[in-house]
mmCIF file as gemmi writes it, N, C-alpha and C atoms, coordinates in Angstrom:
data_model
loop_
_atom_site.group_PDB
_atom_site.id
_atom_site.type_symbol
_atom_site.label_atom_id
_atom_site.label_alt_id
_atom_site.label_comp_id
_atom_site.label_asym_id
_atom_site.label_entity_id
_atom_site.label_seq_id
_atom_site.pdbx_PDB_ins_code
_atom_site.Cartn_x
_atom_site.Cartn_y
_atom_site.Cartn_z
_atom_site.occupancy
_atom_site.B_iso_or_equiv
_atom_site.pdbx_formal_charge
_atom_site.auth_seq_id
_atom_site.auth_asym_id
_atom_site.pdbx_PDB_model_num
ATOM 1 N N . UNK Axp A 1 ? 0.829 -1.183 0 1 0 ? 1 A 1
ATOM 2 C CA . UNK Axp A 1 ? 0 0 0 1 0 ? 1 A 1
ATOM 3 C C . UNK Axp A 1 ? 0.869 1.241 0 1 0 ? 1 A 1
ATOM 4 N N . UNK Axp A 2 ? 0.295 2.364 -0.38 1 0 ? 2 A 1
ATOM 5 C CA . UNK Axp A 2 ? 1.037 3.627 -0.395 1 0 ? 2 A 1
ATOM 6 C C . UNK Axp A 2 ? 1.172 4.101 1.04 1 0 ? 2 A 1
ATOM 7 N N . UNK Axp A 3 ? 2.418 4.236 1.488 1 0 ? 3 A 1
ATOM 8 C CA . UNK Axp A 3 ? 2.644 4.613 2.885 1 0 ? 3 A 1
ATOM 9 C C . UNK Axp A 3 ? 3.033 6.076 3.051 1 0 ? 3 A 1
ATOM 10 N N . UNK Axp A 4 ? 3.614 6.681 2.006 1 0 ? 4 A 1
ATOM 11 C CA . UNK Axp A 4 ? 3.994 8.09 2.137 1 0 ? 4 A 1
ATOM 12 C C . UNK Axp A 4 ? 4.257 8.697 0.762 1 0 ? 4 A 1
ATOM 13 N N . UNK Axp A 5 ? 4.426 10.022 0.778 1 0 ? 5 A 1
ATOM 14 C CA . UNK Axp A 5 ? 4.75 10.777 -0.429 1 0 ? 5 A 1
ATOM 15 C C . UNK Axp A 5 ? 5.897 11.711 -0.096 1 0 ? 5 A 1
ATOM 16 N N . UNK Axp A 6 ? 6.972 11.642 -0.88 1 0 ? 6 A 1
ATOM 17 C CA . UNK Axp A 6 ? 8.118 12.526 -0.693 1 0 ? 6 A 1
ATOM 18 C C . UNK Axp A 6 ? 7.896 13.76 -1.566 1 0 ? 6 A 1
ATOM 19 N N . UNK Axp A 7 ? 7.546 14.868 -0.931 1 0 ? 7 A 1
ATOM 20 C CA . UNK Axp A 7 ? 7.204 16.084 -1.664 1 0 ? 7 A 1
ATOM 21 C C . UNK Axp A 7 ? 8.397 16.671 -2.416 1 0 ? 7 A 1
ATOM 22 N N . UNK Axp A 8 ? 9.611 16.48 -1.906 1 0 ? 8 A 1
ATOM 23 C CA . UNK Axp A 8 ? 10.798 17 -2.596 1 0 ? 8 A 1
ATOM 24 C C . UNK Axp A 8 ? 11.12 16.182 -3.842 1 0 ? 8 A 1
ATOM 25 N N . UNK Axp A 9 ? 11.101 14.848 -3.693 1 0 ? 9 A 1
ATOM 26 C CA . UNK Axp A 9 ? 11.427 13.968 -4.819 1 0 ? 9 A 1
ATOM 27 C C . UNK Axp A 9 ? 10.227 13.706 -5.719 1 0 ? 9 A 1
ATOM 28 N N . UNK Axp A 10 ? 9.023 14.036 -5.229 1 0 ? 10 A 1
ATOM 29 C CA . UNK Axp A 10 ? 7.773 13.804 -5.974 1 0 ? 10 A 1
ATOM 30 C C . UNK Axp A 10 ? 7.549 12.316 -6.242 1 0 ? 10 A 1
ATOM 31 N N . UNK Axp A 11 ? 7.83 11.481 -5.216 1 0 ? 11 A 1
ATOM 32 C CA . UNK Axp A 11 ? 7.674 10.034 -5.347 1 0 ? 11 A 1
ATOM 33 C C . UNK Axp A 11 ? 6.777 9.482 -4.248 1 0 ? 11 A 1
ATOM 34 N N . UNK Axp A 12 ? 5.965 8.488 -4.606 1 0 ? 12 A 1
ATOM 35 C CA . UNK Axp A 12 ? 5.173 7.737 -3.643 1 0 ? 12 A 1
ATOM 36 C C . UNK Axp A 12 ? 6.011 6.581 -3.126 1 0 ? 12 A 1
ATOM 37 N N . UNK Axp A 13 ? 5.888 6.26 -1.843 1 0 ? 13 A 1
ATOM 38 C CA . UNK Axp A 13 ? 6.561 5.095 -1.277 1 0 ? 13 A 1
ATOM 39 C C . UNK Axp A 13 ? 5.507 4.033 -0.997 1 0 ? 13 A 1
ATOM 40 N N . UNK Axp A 14 ? 5.711 2.856 -1.571 1 0 ? 14 A 1
ATOM 41 C CA . UNK Axp A 14 ? 4.804 1.733 -1.341 1 0 ? 14 A 1
ATOM 42 C C . UNK Axp A 14 ? 5.562 0.669 -0.569 1 0 ? 14 A 1
ATOM 43 N N . UNK Axp A 15 ? 4.972 0.236 0.551 1 0 ? 15 A 1
ATOM 44 C CA . UNK Axp A 15 ? 5.631 -0.711 1.441 1 0 ? 15 A 1
ATOM 45 C C . UNK Axp A 15 ? 4.786 -1.965 1.624 1 0 ? 15 A 1
ATOM 46 N N . UNK Axp A 16 ? 5.329 -2.886 2.398 1 0 ? 16 A 1
ATOM 47 C CA . UNK Axp A 16 ? 4.687 -4.146 2.766 1 0 ? 16 A 1
ATOM 48 C C . UNK Axp A 16 ? 4.447 -5.046 1.556 1 0 ? 16 A 1
ATOM 49 N N . UNK Axp A 17 ? 5.38 -4.999 0.617 1 0 ? 17 A 1
ATOM 50 C CA . UNK Axp A 17 ? 5.339 -5.908 -0.523 1 0 ? 17 A 1
ATOM 51 C C . UNK Axp A 17 ? 6.253 -7.087 -0.228 1 0 ? 17 A 1
ATOM 52 N N . UNK Axp A 18 ? 5.857 -8.258 -0.64 1 0 ? 18 A 1
ATOM 53 C CA . UNK Axp A 18 ? 6.69 -9.443 -0.488 1 0 ? 18 A 1
ATOM 54 C C . UNK Axp A 18 ? 7.871 -9.325 -1.446 1 0 ? 18 A 1
ATOM 55 N N . UNK Axp A 19 ? 9.071 -9.674 -0.968 1 0 ? 19 A 1
ATOM 56 C CA . UNK Axp A 19 ? 10.268 -9.521 -1.808 1 0 ? 19 A 1
ATOM 57 C C . UNK Axp A 19 ? 10.26 -10.443 -3.021 1 0 ? 19 A 1
ATOM 58 N N . UNK Axp A 20 ? 9.382 -11.439 -3.04 1 0 ? 20 A 1
ATOM 59 C CA . UNK Axp A 20 ? 9.302 -12.316 -4.208 1 0 ? 20 A 1
ATOM 60 C C . UNK Axp A 20 ? 8.306 -11.79 -5.248 1 0 ? 20 A 1
ATOM 61 N N . UNK Axp A 21 ? 7.65 -10.667 -4.961 1 0 ? 21 A 1
ATOM 62 C CA . UNK Axp A 21 ? 6.703 -10.101 -5.921 1 0 ? 21 A 1
ATOM 63 C C . UNK Axp A 21 ? 7.453 -9.642 -7.172 1 0 ? 21 A 1
ATOM 64 N N . UNK Axp A 22 ? 6.817 -9.808 -8.319 1 0 ? 22 A 1
ATOM 65 C CA . UNK Axp A 22 ? 7.445 -9.506 -9.606 1 0 ? 22 A 1
ATOM 66 C C . UNK Axp A 22 ? 7.254 -8.03 -9.947 1 0 ? 22 A 1
ATOM 67 N N . UNK Axp A 23 ? 8.099 -7.186 -9.356 1 0 ? 23 A 1
ATOM 68 C CA . UNK Axp A 23 ? 8.037 -5.744 -9.597 1 0 ? 23 A 1
ATOM 69 C C . UNK Axp A 23 ? 9.394 -5.298 -10.112 1 0 ? 23 A 1
ATOM 70 N N . UNK Axp A 24 ? 9.381 -4.568 -11.212 1 0 ? 24 A 1
ATOM 71 C CA . UNK Axp A 24 ? 10.629 -4.097 -11.816 1 0 ? 24 A 1
ATOM 72 C C . UNK Axp A 24 ? 10.54 -2.594 -12.061 1 0 ? 24 A 1
ATOM 73 N N . UNK Axp A 25 ? 11.692 -1.949 -12.145 1 0 ? 25 A 1
ATOM 74 C CA . UNK Axp A 25 ? 11.732 -0.537 -12.518 1 0 ? 25 A 1
ATOM 75 C C . UNK Axp A 25 ? 11.044 -0.392 -13.873 1 0 ? 25 A 1
ATOM 76 N N . UNK Axp A 26 ? 10.145 0.563 -13.97 1 0 ? 26 A 1
ATOM 77 C CA . UNK Axp A 26 ? 9.389 0.786 -15.196 1 0 ? 26 A 1
ATOM 78 C C . UNK Axp A 26 ? 8.021 0.135 -15.202 1 0 ? 26 A 1
ATOM 79 N N . UNK Axp A 27 ? 7.762 -0.771 -14.232 1 0 ? 27 A 1
ATOM 80 C CA . UNK Axp A 27 ? 6.448 -1.411 -14.144 1 0 ? 27 A 1
ATOM 81 C C . UNK Axp A 27 ? 5.378 -0.374 -13.831 1 0 ? 27 A 1
ATOM 82 N N . UNK Axp A 28 ? 4.194 -0.555 -14.404 1 0 ? 28 A 1
ATOM 83 C CA . UNK Axp A 28 ? 3.082 0.341 -14.104 1 0 ? 28 A 1
ATOM 84 C C . UNK Axp A 28 ? 2.406 -0.102 -12.811 1 0 ? 28 A 1
ATOM 85 N N . UNK Axp A 29 ? 1.999 0.867 -12 1 0 ? 29 A 1
ATOM 86 C CA . UNK Axp A 29 ? 1.306 0.599 -10.742 1 0 ? 29 A 1
ATOM 87 C C . UNK Axp A 29 ? -0.147 1.034 -10.907 1 0 ? 29 A 1
ATOM 88 N N . UNK Axp A 30 ? -1.075 0.121 -10.596 1 0 ? 30 A 1
ATOM 89 C CA . UNK Axp A 30 ? -2.508 0.411 -10.665 1 0 ? 30 A 1
ATOM 90 C C . UNK Axp A 30 ? -3.17 0.018 -9.35 1 0 ? 30 A 1
ATOM 91 N N . UNK Axp A 31 ? -4.338 0.584 -9.088 1 0 ? 31 A 1
ATOM 92 C CA . UNK Axp A 31 ? -5.081 0.215 -7.885 1 0 ? 31 A 1
ATOM 93 C C . UNK Axp A 31 ? -5.641 -1.194 -8.05 1 0 ? 31 A 1
ATOM 94 N N . UNK Axp A 32 ? -5.76 -1.91 -6.926 1 0 ? 32 A 1
ATOM 95 C CA . UNK Axp A 32 ? -6.233 -3.294 -6.969 1 0 ? 32 A 1
ATOM 96 C C . UNK Axp A 32 ? -7.734 -3.417 -6.75 1 0 ? 32 A 1
ATOM 97 N N . UNK Axp A 33 ? -8.309 -2.516 -5.977 1 0 ? 33 A 1
ATOM 98 C CA . UNK Axp A 33 ? -9.722 -2.627 -5.64 1 0 ? 33 A 1
ATOM 99 C C . UNK Axp A 33 ? -10.012 -3.718 -4.634 1 0 ? 33 A 1
ATOM 100 N N . UNK Axp A 34 ? -8.971 -4.314 -4.048 1 0 ? 34 A 1
ATOM 101 C CA . UNK Axp A 34 ? -9.161 -5.426 -3.111 1 0 ? 34 A 1
ATOM 102 C C . UNK Axp A 34 ? -9.883 -5.021 -1.837 1 0 ? 34 A 1
ATOM 103 N N . UNK Axp A 35 ? -9.818 -3.744 -1.481 1 0 ? 35 A 1
ATOM 104 C CA . UNK Axp A 35 ? -10.499 -3.301 -0.259 1 0 ? 35 A 1
ATOM 105 C C . UNK Axp A 35 ? -12.001 -3.132 -0.474 1 0 ? 35 A 1
ATOM 106 N N . UNK Axp A 36 ? -12.471 -3.323 -1.693 1 0 ? 36 A 1
ATOM 107 C CA . UNK Axp A 36 ? -13.875 -3.214 -2.078 1 0 ? 36 A 1
ATOM 108 C C . UNK Axp A 36 ? -14.437 -1.814 -1.845 1 0 ? 36 A 1
ATOM 109 N N . UNK Axp A 37 ? -13.558 -0.843 -1.672 1 0 ? 37 A 1
ATOM 110 C CA . UNK Axp A 37 ? -13.968 0.551 -1.529 1 0 ? 37 A 1
ATOM 111 C C . UNK Axp A 37 ? -13.402 1.363 -2.688 1 0 ? 37 A 1
ATOM 112 N N . UNK Axp A 38 ? -12.126 1.147 -2.99 1 0 ? 38 A 1
ATOM 113 C CA . UNK Axp A 38 ? -11.488 1.898 -4.07 1 0 ? 38 A 1
ATOM 114 C C . UNK Axp A 38 ? -11.772 1.246 -5.419 1 0 ? 38 A 1
ATOM 115 N N . UNK Axp A 39 ? -11.595 2.028 -6.464 1 0 ? 39 A 1
ATOM 116 C CA . UNK Axp A 39 ? -11.831 1.576 -7.83 1 0 ? 39 A 1
ATOM 117 C C . UNK Axp A 39 ? -10.634 0.751 -8.309 1 0 ? 39 A 1
ATOM 118 N N . UNK Axp A 40 ? -10.903 -0.33 -9.031 1 0 ? 40 A 1
ATOM 119 C CA . UNK Axp A 40 ? -9.856 -1.212 -9.549 1 0 ? 40 A 1
ATOM 120 C C . UNK Axp A 40 ? -9.29 -0.658 -10.864 1 0 ? 40 A 1
ATOM 121 N N . UNK Axp A 41 ? -7.998 -0.916 -11.086 1 0 ? 41 A 1
ATOM 122 C CA . UNK Axp A 41 ? -7.304 -0.627 -12.348 1 0 ? 41 A 1
ATOM 123 C C . UNK Axp A 41 ? -7.167 0.861 -12.685 1 0 ? 41 A 1
ATOM 124 N N . UNK Axp A 42 ? -7.057 1.711 -11.667 1 0 ? 42 A 1
ATOM 125 C CA . UNK Axp A 42 ? -6.756 3.125 -11.905 1 0 ? 42 A 1
ATOM 126 C C . UNK Axp A 42 ? -5.236 3.257 -11.932 1 0 ? 42 A 1
ATOM 127 N N . UNK Axp A 43 ? -4.692 3.798 -13.007 1 0 ? 43 A 1
ATOM 128 C CA . UNK Axp A 43 ? -3.24 3.946 -13.134 1 0 ? 43 A 1
ATOM 129 C C . UNK Axp A 43 ? -2.725 4.982 -12.142 1 0 ? 43 A 1
ATOM 130 N N . UNK Axp A 44 ? -1.686 4.609 -11.385 1 0 ? 44 A 1
ATOM 131 C CA . UNK Axp A 44 ? -1.097 5.483 -10.372 1 0 ? 44 A 1
ATOM 132 C C . UNK Axp A 44 ? 0.211 6.096 -10.878 1 0 ? 44 A 1
ATOM 133 N N . UNK Axp A 45 ? 1.084 5.264 -11.436 1 0 ? 45 A 1
ATOM 134 C CA . UNK Axp A 45 ? 2.378 5.75 -11.899 1 0 ? 45 A 1
ATOM 135 C C . UNK Axp A 45 ? 3.282 4.602 -12.303 1 0 ? 45 A 1
ATOM 136 N N . UNK Axp A 46 ? 4.584 4.895 -12.404 1 0 ? 46 A 1
ATOM 137 C CA . UNK Axp A 46 ? 5.573 3.88 -12.782 1 0 ? 46 A 1
ATOM 138 C C . UNK Axp A 46 ? 6.627 3.742 -11.703 1 0 ? 46 A 1
ATOM 139 N N . UNK Axp A 47 ? 7.131 2.509 -11.544 1 0 ? 47 A 1
ATOM 140 C CA . UNK Axp A 47 ? 8.143 2.21 -10.536 1 0 ? 47 A 1
ATOM 141 C C . UNK Axp A 47 ? 9.466 2.869 -10.931 1 0 ? 47 A 1
ATOM 142 N N . UNK Axp A 48 ? 10.014 3.666 -10.004 1 0 ? 48 A 1
ATOM 143 C CA . UNK Axp A 48 ? 11.306 4.333 -10.201 1 0 ? 48 A 1
ATOM 144 C C . UNK Axp A 48 ? 12.443 3.518 -9.6 1 0 ? 48 A 1
ATOM 145 N N . UNK Axp A 49 ? 12.189 2.882 -8.445 1 0 ? 49 A 1
ATOM 146 C CA . UNK Axp A 49 ? 13.222 2.05 -7.823 1 0 ? 49 A 1
ATOM 147 C C . UNK Axp A 49 ? 12.584 0.999 -6.935 1 0 ? 49 A 1
ATOM 148 N N . UNK Axp A 50 ? 13.339 -0.088 -6.742 1 0 ? 50 A 1
ATOM 149 C CA . UNK Axp A 50 ? 12.912 -1.22 -5.917 1 0 ? 50 A 1
ATOM 150 C C . UNK Axp A 50 ? 13.959 -1.422 -4.837 1 0 ? 50 A 1
ATOM 151 N N . UNK Axp A 51 ? 13.52 -1.459 -3.579 1 0 ? 51 A 1
ATOM 152 C CA . UNK Axp A 51 ? 14.431 -1.618 -2.445 1 0 ? 51 A 1
ATOM 153 C C . UNK Axp A 51 ? 14.038 -2.873 -1.681 1 0 ? 51 A 1
ATOM 154 N N . UNK Axp A 52 ? 14.949 -3.849 -1.612 1 0 ? 52 A 1
ATOM 155 C CA . UNK Axp A 52 ? 14.715 -5.077 -0.85 1 0 ? 52 A 1
ATOM 156 C C . UNK Axp A 52 ? 15.485 -5.008 0.454 1 0 ? 52 A 1
ATOM 157 N N . UNK Axp A 53 ? 14.797 -5.337 1.561 1 0 ? 53 A 1
ATOM 158 C CA . UNK Axp A 53 ? 15.439 -5.3 2.868 1 0 ? 53 A 1
ATOM 159 C C . UNK Axp A 53 ? 14.782 -6.322 3.781 1 0 ? 53 A 1
ATOM 160 N N . UNK Axp A 54 ? 15.549 -7.302 4.214 1 0 ? 54 A 1
ATOM 161 C CA . UNK Axp A 54 ? 15.112 -8.324 5.169 1 0 ? 54 A 1
ATOM 162 C C . UNK Axp A 54 ? 13.775 -8.966 4.784 1 0 ? 54 A 1
ATOM 163 N N . UNK Axp A 55 ? 13.654 -9.391 3.537 1 0 ? 55 A 1
ATOM 164 C CA . UNK Axp A 55 ? 12.458 -10.102 3.094 1 0 ? 55 A 1
ATOM 165 C C . UNK Axp A 55 ? 11.286 -9.214 2.729 1 0 ? 55 A 1
ATOM 166 N N . UNK Axp A 56 ? 11.454 -7.923 2.862 1 0 ? 56 A 1
ATOM 167 C CA . UNK Axp A 56 ? 10.399 -6.982 2.485 1 0 ? 56 A 1
ATOM 168 C C . UNK Axp A 56 ? 10.854 -6.157 1.293 1 0 ? 56 A 1
ATOM 169 N N . UNK Axp A 57 ? 9.9 -5.685 0.551 1 0 ? 57 A 1
ATOM 170 C CA . UNK Axp A 57 ? 10.202 -4.887 -0.63 1 0 ? 57 A 1
ATOM 171 C C . UNK Axp A 57 ? 9.469 -3.553 -0.525 1 0 ? 57 A 1
ATOM 172 N N . UNK Axp A 58 ? 10.19 -2.494 -0.812 1 0 ? 58 A 1
ATOM 173 C CA . UNK Axp A 58 ? 9.618 -1.15 -0.89 1 0 ? 58 A 1
ATOM 174 C C . UNK Axp A 58 ? 9.864 -0.652 -2.301 1 0 ? 58 A 1
ATOM 175 N N . UNK Axp A 59 ? 8.87 -0.016 -2.88 1 0 ? 59 A 1
ATOM 176 C CA . UNK Axp A 59 ? 9.07 0.562 -4.205 1 0 ? 59 A 1
ATOM 177 C C . UNK Axp A 59 ? 8.775 2.055 -4.154 1 0 ? 59 A 1
ATOM 178 N N . UNK Axp A 60 ? 9.51 2.8 -4.949 1 0 ? 60 A 1
ATOM 179 C CA . UNK Axp A 60 ? 9.273 4.226 -5.115 1 0 ? 60 A 1
ATOM 180 C C . UNK Axp A 60 ? 8.632 4.423 -6.479 1 0 ? 60 A 1
ATOM 181 N N . UNK Axp A 61 ? 7.516 5.136 -6.486 1 0 ? 61 A 1
ATOM 182 C CA . UNK Axp A 61 ? 6.694 5.269 -7.687 1 0 ? 61 A 1
ATOM 183 C C . UNK Axp A 61 ? 6.598 6.734 -8.102 1 0 ? 61 A 1
ATOM 184 N N . UNK Axp A 62 ? 6.888 6.994 -9.369 1 0 ? 62 A 1
ATOM 185 C CA . UNK Axp A 62 ? 6.695 8.331 -9.94 1 0 ? 62 A 1
ATOM 186 C C . UNK Axp A 62 ? 5.234 8.42 -10.38 1 0 ? 62 A 1
ATOM 187 N N . UNK Axp A 63 ? 4.414 9.203 -9.657 1 0 ? 63 A 1
ATOM 188 C CA . UNK Axp A 63 ? 2.987 9.256 -10.001 1 0 ? 63 A 1
ATOM 189 C C . UNK Axp A 63 ? 2.749 9.981 -11.323 1 0 ? 63 A 1
ATOM 190 N N . UNK Axp A 64 ? 1.684 9.567 -12.003 1 0 ? 64 A 1
ATOM 191 C CA . UNK Axp A 64 ? 1.291 10.251 -13.233 1 0 ? 64 A 1
ATOM 192 C C . UNK Axp A 64 ? 0.742 11.643 -12.923 1 0 ? 64 A 1
ATOM 193 N N . UNK Axp A 65 ? 0.117 11.793 -11.768 1 0 ? 65 A 1
ATOM 194 C CA . UNK Axp A 65 ? -0.485 13.073 -11.382 1 0 ? 65 A 1
ATOM 195 C C . UNK Axp A 65 ? 0.549 13.988 -10.736 1 0 ? 65 A 1
ATOM 196 N N . UNK Axp A 66 ? 0.392 15.268 -10.949 1 0 ? 66 A 1
ATOM 197 C CA . UNK Axp A 66 ? 1.2 16.273 -10.262 1 0 ? 66 A 1
ATOM 198 C C . UNK Axp A 66 ? 0.385 16.724 -9.054 1 0 ? 66 A 1
ATOM 199 N N . UNK Axp A 67 ? 0.754 16.237 -7.868 1 0 ? 67 A 1
ATOM 200 C CA . UNK Axp A 67 ? -0.031 16.498 -6.667 1 0 ? 67 A 1
ATOM 201 C C . UNK Axp A 67 ? -0.02 17.966 -6.25 1 0 ? 67 A 1
ATOM 202 N N . UNK Axp A 68 ? 0.902 18.744 -6.782 1 0 ? 68 A 1
ATOM 203 C CA . UNK Axp A 68 ? 0.909 20.175 -6.486 1 0 ? 68 A 1
ATOM 204 C C . UNK Axp A 68 ? -0.231 20.904 -7.198 1 0 ? 68 A 1
ATOM 205 N N . UNK Axp A 69 ? -0.8 20.266 -8.212 1 0 ? 69 A 1
ATOM 206 C CA . UNK Axp A 69 ? -1.837 20.918 -9.013 1 0 ? 69 A 1
ATOM 207 C C . UNK Axp A 69 ? -3.22 20.306 -8.817 1 0 ? 69 A 1
ATOM 208 N N . UNK Axp A 70 ? -3.361 19.371 -7.889 1 0 ? 70 A 1
ATOM 209 C CA . UNK Axp A 70 ? -4.65 18.717 -7.664 1 0 ? 70 A 1
ATOM 210 C C . UNK Axp A 70 ? -5.355 19.37 -6.481 1 0 ? 70 A 1
ATOM 211 N N . UNK Axp A 71 ? -6.591 19.778 -6.699 1 0 ? 71 A 1
ATOM 212 C CA . UNK Axp A 71 ? -7.404 20.318 -5.608 1 0 ? 71 A 1
ATOM 213 C C . UNK Axp A 71 ? -8.506 19.338 -5.224 1 0 ? 71 A 1
ATOM 214 N N . UNK Axp A 72 ? -9.144 18.745 -6.24 1 0 ? 72 A 1
ATOM 215 C CA . UNK Axp A 72 ? -10.25 17.817 -6.009 1 0 ? 72 A 1
ATOM 216 C C . UNK Axp A 72 ? -10.105 16.628 -6.944 1 0 ? 72 A 1
ATOM 217 N N . UNK Axp A 73 ? -10.583 15.474 -6.482 1 0 ? 73 A 1
ATOM 218 C CA . UNK Axp A 73 ? -10.607 14.27 -7.305 1 0 ? 73 A 1
ATOM 219 C C . UNK Axp A 73 ? -11.998 13.667 -7.199 1 0 ? 73 A 1
ATOM 220 N N . UNK Axp A 74 ? -12.589 13.331 -8.336 1 0 ? 74 A 1
ATOM 221 C CA . UNK Axp A 74 ? -13.885 12.671 -8.35 1 0 ? 74 A 1
ATOM 222 C C . UNK Axp A 74 ? -13.76 11.411 -9.19 1 0 ? 74 A 1
ATOM 223 N N . UNK Axp A 75 ? -14.132 10.273 -8.619 1 0 ? 75 A 1
ATOM 224 C CA . UNK Axp A 75 ? -14.148 9.015 -9.356 1 0 ? 75 A 1
ATOM 225 C C . UNK Axp A 75 ? -15.593 8.66 -9.646 1 0 ? 75 A 1
ATOM 226 N N . UNK Axp A 76 ? -15.871 8.344 -10.887 1 0 ? 76 A 1
ATOM 227 C CA . UNK Axp A 76 ? -17.225 8.011 -11.296 1 0 ? 76 A 1
ATOM 228 C C . UNK Axp A 76 ? -17.24 6.559 -11.725 1 0 ? 76 A 1
ATOM 229 N N . UNK Axp A 77 ? -18.198 5.815 -11.218 1 0 ? 77 A 1
ATOM 230 C CA . UNK Axp A 77 ? -18.306 4.409 -11.589 1 0 ? 77 A 1
ATOM 231 C C . UNK Axp A 77 ? -19.55 3.808 -10.985 1 0 ? 77 A 1
ATOM 232 N N . UNK Axp A 78 ? -19.667 2.501 -11.111 1 0 ? 78 A 1
ATOM 233 C CA . UNK Axp A 78 ? -20.82 1.809 -10.556 1 0 ? 78 A 1
ATOM 234 C C . UNK Axp A 78 ? -20.727 1.749 -9.044 1 0 ? 78 A 1
ATOM 235 N N . UNK Axp A 79 ? -21.802 2.062 -8.374 1 0 ? 79 A 1
ATOM 236 C CA . UNK Axp A 79 ? -21.863 1.956 -6.917 1 0 ? 79 A 1
ATOM 237 C C . UNK Axp A 79 ? -22.232 0.55 -6.5 1 0 ? 79 A 1
ATOM 238 N N . UNK Axp A 80 ? -21.997 0.254 -5.249 1 0 ? 80 A 1
ATOM 239 C CA . UNK Axp A 80 ? -22.356 -1.08 -4.746 1 0 ? 80 A 1
ATOM 240 C C . UNK Axp A 80 ? -23.463 -0.968 -3.752 1 0 ? 80 A 1
């Protein structure tokens, strides 16, 4: 999951990934929708770096959106 955003580097930090997960620099990151609240398959950004440490994997993601220019976000889709 997305754990933080580095405002200086403009990168999202995603943590709690298994180190055996198939993630490479340049991979596209999309929402999973597994929480049954968020929308599935929304493009977030691309992987900039992969950091493995003690069986855990952290990835840094360059988001497609410029968060300095976002005021509001509206997602439209089927309700449950």
